[in-house]
C-alpha positions as CSV (number, residue, x, y, z in Angstrom):
1,M,135.7,40.4,63.9
2,E,138.4,43.1,65.1
3,K,141.0,41.2,63.4
4,I,139.2,41.3,59.7
5,G,140.3,44.7,58.4
6,I,138.3,46.4,55.0
7,L,140.3,49.5,53.2
8,F,138.1,51.4,51.2
9,D,139.9,54.2,48.8
10,L,137.4,57.1,48.6
11,D,136.9,58.6,45.1
12,G,135.7,56.0,43.0
13,T,135.1,53.9,45.0
14,L,132.8,55.2,47.9
15,W,131.7,58.3,45.8
16,E,132.3,60.6,42.4
17,V,132.4,64.4,43.3
18,I,133.8,65.3,39.3
19,D,131.4,68.1,38.8
20,S,132.4,69.8,42.2
21,T,135.9,69.1,41.5
22,F,136.2,70.4,38.0
23,Y,134.0,73.7,39.6
24,S,136.2,74.4,42.3
25,A,138.8,73.8,39.6
26,N,137.5,76.0,37.1
27,E,136.8,79.0,39.9
28,I,141.0,79.0,40.6
29,A,141.7,79.1,37.1
30,K,139.6,81.9,36.5
31,K,140.8,83.7,39.7
32,Y,144.7,84.0,38.7
33,H,144.1,84.0,35.0
34,L,145.4,80.7,34.2
35,P,144.3,78.5,31.1
36,E,140.8,76.7,31.6
37,I,141.0,73.0,33.0
38,S,139.3,70.2,30.7
39,K,136.9,67.7,32.9
40,E,139.3,65.0,31.3
41,T,142.5,66.5,33.5
42,V,139.8,66.2,36.2
43,L,139.5,62.6,36.0
44,K,143.0,62.0,35.6
45,V,143.6,63.3,38.9
46,F,141.8,61.3,41.1
47,G,143.8,59.1,43.0
48,L,147.0,61.1,42.6
49,N,148.8,62.6,45.3
50,K,149.3,66.2,45.3
51,S,152.6,66.9,43.8
52,E,151.1,65.0,40.8
53,S,147.8,66.5,40.8
54,A,149.5,70.3,40.7
55,K,151.7,69.0,37.8
56,L,148.5,67.9,35.5
57,Y,146.3,71.3,36.9
58,F,149.3,73.6,37.0
59,P,152.3,72.1,34.3
60,D,153.6,75.6,34.1
61,L,153.8,76.7,37.6
62,P,156.3,75.7,40.1
63,F,155.0,73.7,42.6
64,V,155.5,76.2,45.5
65,E,153.1,77.8,43.7
66,S,150.6,75.2,42.1
67,S,150.5,73.8,45.7
68,K,149.1,77.0,47.4
69,L,146.9,77.1,44.3
70,L,145.5,73.7,45.1
71,D,144.8,74.1,48.4
72,E,142.9,76.9,47.7
73,M,140.8,74.6,45.5
74,A,140.4,71.6,47.7
75,R,139.3,74.2,50.5
76,M,136.4,75.9,48.0
77,N,135.8,72.0,47.2
78,I,135.6,70.8,50.8
79,E,132.9,73.7,51.5
80,Y,130.8,72.5,49.0
81,L,130.7,69.2,49.5
82,T,130.3,69.6,53.5
83,K,126.9,71.2,52.6
84,Q,126.1,69.9,49.8
85,G,127.5,65.9,49.3
86,G,128.9,64.4,46.9
87,H,127.5,61.2,44.2
88,L,127.2,58.3,46.5
89,Y,127.8,55.2,44.4
90,P,124.2,52.9,44.6
91,D,123.5,50.6,47.8
92,L,126.4,52.5,49.5
93,E,124.8,52.2,53.4
94,S,122.9,49.1,52.7
95,T,126.2,46.8,51.6
96,L,128.2,48.9,54.3
97,Q,125.4,47.6,57.2
98,K,126.1,44.2,55.8
99,C,130.1,44.8,56.1
100,K,129.9,45.9,60.1
101,E,131.1,42.9,61.4
102,Y,134.3,43.9,59.6
103,S,136.4,46.7,60.8
104,L,135.8,49.5,58.5
105,F,138.7,52.1,57.2
106,I,139.6,54.7,54.8
107,V,142.6,55.8,53.5
108,S,142.5,58.6,50.4
109,N,145.5,59.8,49.0
110,T,144.2,63.3,49.7
111,A,146.1,66.3,51.0
112,E,143.1,67.5,53.3
113,V,141.8,65.0,56.2
114,K,138.8,67.4,56.3
115,Y,138.0,65.9,52.4
116,I,137.4,62.5,54.3
117,E,135.0,64.5,56.7
118,A,133.0,66.0,54.1
119,F,132.3,62.7,53.0
120,L,131.5,61.4,56.0
121,S,129.3,63.8,57.5
122,S,127.3,64.6,54.2
123,S,126.8,61.2,53.7
124,K,125.8,60.7,57.7
125,L,128.5,57.2,56.9
126,N,130.8,58.4,60.1
127,S,129.1,54.9,62.2
128,Y,130.6,52.7,59.7
129,F,134.5,53.9,60.1
130,K,136.4,52.9,62.6
131,D,138.9,55.6,61.4
132,Y,140.6,57.1,58.2
133,I,143.8,58.4,57.0
134,A,144.9,61.1,54.4
135,A,148.0,59.8,52.8
136,S,149.3,63.2,51.4
137,S,148.6,65.0,54.2
138,L,151.1,63.3,56.0
139,N,153.8,63.1,53.2
140,I,153.5,59.0,52.3
141,S,152.7,57.2,50.2
142,K,149.2,55.3,50.2
143,K,151.4,51.8,51.0
144,E,152.5,53.5,54.0
145,A,149.0,54.9,54.7
146,I,147.8,51.1,54.8
147,L,150.4,50.0,56.7
148,R,149.7,52.4,59.8
149,I,146.0,51.3,59.6
150,I,147.4,47.7,59.9
151,E,149.9,48.3,62.2
152,K,147.8,50.5,64.5
153,Y,144.8,48.4,64.7
154,H,147.0,45.0,64.7
155,L,145.2,43.7,61.7
156,E,146.4,40.4,60.2
157,K,147.1,41.0,56.6
158,E,145.5,38.0,55.2
159,N,142.6,39.3,56.7
160,T,142.7,42.5,55.1
161,V,142.1,44.1,51.9
162,Y,142.1,47.4,50.1
163,I,139.3,48.4,47.3
164,G,140.0,50.5,45.2
165,D,139.3,51.6,41.5
166,T,143.3,52.4,39.9
167,K,146.2,50.9,38.8
168,K,147.8,53.1,41.8
169,D,145.4,51.6,44.6
170,L,146.4,47.8,43.0
171,E,150.5,48.5,43.4
172,A,149.7,50.2,47.1
173,A,147.9,46.9,48.1
174,T,150.3,44.5,46.4
175,Q,153.2,46.7,48.3
176,A,151.5,46.5,51.7
177,G,151.1,42.4,51.1
178,I,147.2,42.6,50.9
179,P,144.3,41.5,48.8
180,F,143.0,43.8,46.4
181,I,139.4,44.4,45.0
182,Q,139.2,46.7,42.0
183,A,136.1,48.7,41.9
184,R,135.4,48.4,38.0
185,Y,132.7,50.8,37.8
186,G,135.3,54.0,39.2
187,F,138.1,56.0,37.5
188,G,140.3,53.1,36.6
189,E,140.7,51.2,33.7
190,D,139.8,47.3,34.1
191,L,142.9,45.7,35.1
192,K,142.2,42.1,35.5
193,T,142.0,41.6,39.1
194,K,141.4,38.4,41.1
195,Y,138.9,40.2,42.8
196,F,136.8,42.7,41.7
197,I,132.8,44.2,41.9
198,N,131.1,45.7,38.8
199,K,128.6,47.5,41.7
200,F,129.4,48.1,45.3
201,S,126.5,45.8,46.5
202,T,128.5,42.8,45.2
203,L,131.1,43.4,47.7
204,P,130.1,41.0,50.9
205,T,129.9,38.1,48.4
206,V,133.2,39.0,47.6
207,L,135.0,39.6,50.8
208,E,133.1,36.3,52.0
209,Q,135.0,34.3,49.0
210,I,138.7,35.5,50.3
211,F,138.0,35.1,53.7
212,N,136.5,31.3,53.3
213,K,139.7,30.8,51.2
214,N,141.8,32.4,53.9
215,K,140.4,30.0,56.1
216,D,140.5,27.1,54.1
217,E,144.4,27.6,53.3
218,N,144.9,27.8,56.9
């Protein structure tokens, strides 16, 4: 089923790394004598692009400076996650195994490709994903990142879905013209979407629902 693409957000969809990110953020804040960063702020940052993250983490600094601090923080976090990994959501691998008939991709807003690679290497799930893209590292929106994957792999929009947890994920999928599945267990509020999962293991059932509906309409 090469023409069927399942695109995943990373944070709040495949794993959560709140504790390591909180630690890395405050190590940087401490190093440069900046105010402590709350866990609430860390939670708000997941899913944002680099400039949006910089404003939340370091609101009193110009972007030239805050950007450098974010890069240093990311390197610290990636180093830790590559070795220790993050918290994978329950039944992740067994569910991905059931989805292997589809082409699987990761589309994240992260500014660091190595962040996605830290997930893949620490989780040992590399083999399940055909490709991945870090939107902010290319200075493109998540919508544009989705469209790049669709174009590169000649996917059919009606048979491509994006799975994420936040309103920004919903907006990106809608703008790209593909169905969206909300991971309600993630960081976003309930978006009242047509398609959703309350736990990762229910994903195959929702995918069948979408693709069978498409077959009936065609």
